[in-house]
N, C-alpha and C positions, 0 to 999 in steps of 0.2 A: 528516441528509442521506440521502435514499433511495438504495438500491443499485439501479441501473438497468443490467442487463447490456446490452452493446453500445453504451453511450452515449459511449465513448471511441474516437476514431479508431484504426484498426489500427496505423498508423505510430507512434503515441505510446505504445502499450502497453508494449513491451519497455523502452525507455529510462526511462519513468516507473516501471515496476515495479522496475527495477534500482536506481533512486534510493531507492525505498521500502525495498528489501531492504538497502541500505547504511546505513540509519539506525542510530544507537546505541540499543540496547534499554534502556529505562528500567525496565520491569517486565514479567515474563512469568510466566504461570501454569505450574504443574507438568504439566498435561495439556491435551489438546486440547478444543475446544468444537465443538458441531455448527455446520456452515456453514449460515447461513440461506438461501443460494442453492443448496444442494445439490439435485440432481435425484434423489438416492437417500438411503437412511438412513445411509450410511457415509462421508460426506464431513465433514471437520473442518477447522477453522482454528486457528491458534496464537493464543490470547488473550494480550494484553499491549499495551504502548505503546512506541513508538520516537520518536526525534527526529533532526532535522538541526541542532539548535541554535537554530532559529527556530520551526519547527512541530513539533507532536506528532501522531501518528496511531496508529490501531489496527494491530497487526502483520498482521491479516487483510487490510488494504488491498493489500498486495503480491500476494496470491493473487487478490483480486477484480479488480485491474487486469490482471494477466497472463493469467489464465484466463477471466475473464468479460467483460473490457472495460468494467468499471464506472468511470465518471469520478469522481475525487475532487473536492472543492470547487474551483471555478474559480480562486480566489485561490491555492490551493496549486499548481495546475498552472502558473499564470503565474510563481510563485516559482521552481519547478523549471526551467521554460523559460528564465527570465532567467539562471539559473546554467548554462545549456546542458547540463542533466541531470547536472552534476557535483556530488556532495555537498560541503559545506564541509569543509575540512581538519579532521581529528581526530574526525569523526563516524562513520566507517566501523566497523561491527561493533557 
């Protein structure tokens, strides 16, 4: 899926990013990785994967949604909207 800054409506960014941030971390690297959307040489993302029990995603998606407005896959957005942006019980953290 291509990262397209500004492809997510402004009103969806914060609630969607909050859901991504609330996912349970499955695996995380010890250090940061360069952000492919960085405008300078010193921007990094947290490498790893998280889940809400149904979907998994790169930990970096929270940053890309919140700061860059990149839209995740449409099916994932519909899944989160159907839950009214509330993570399933037991997945926070």
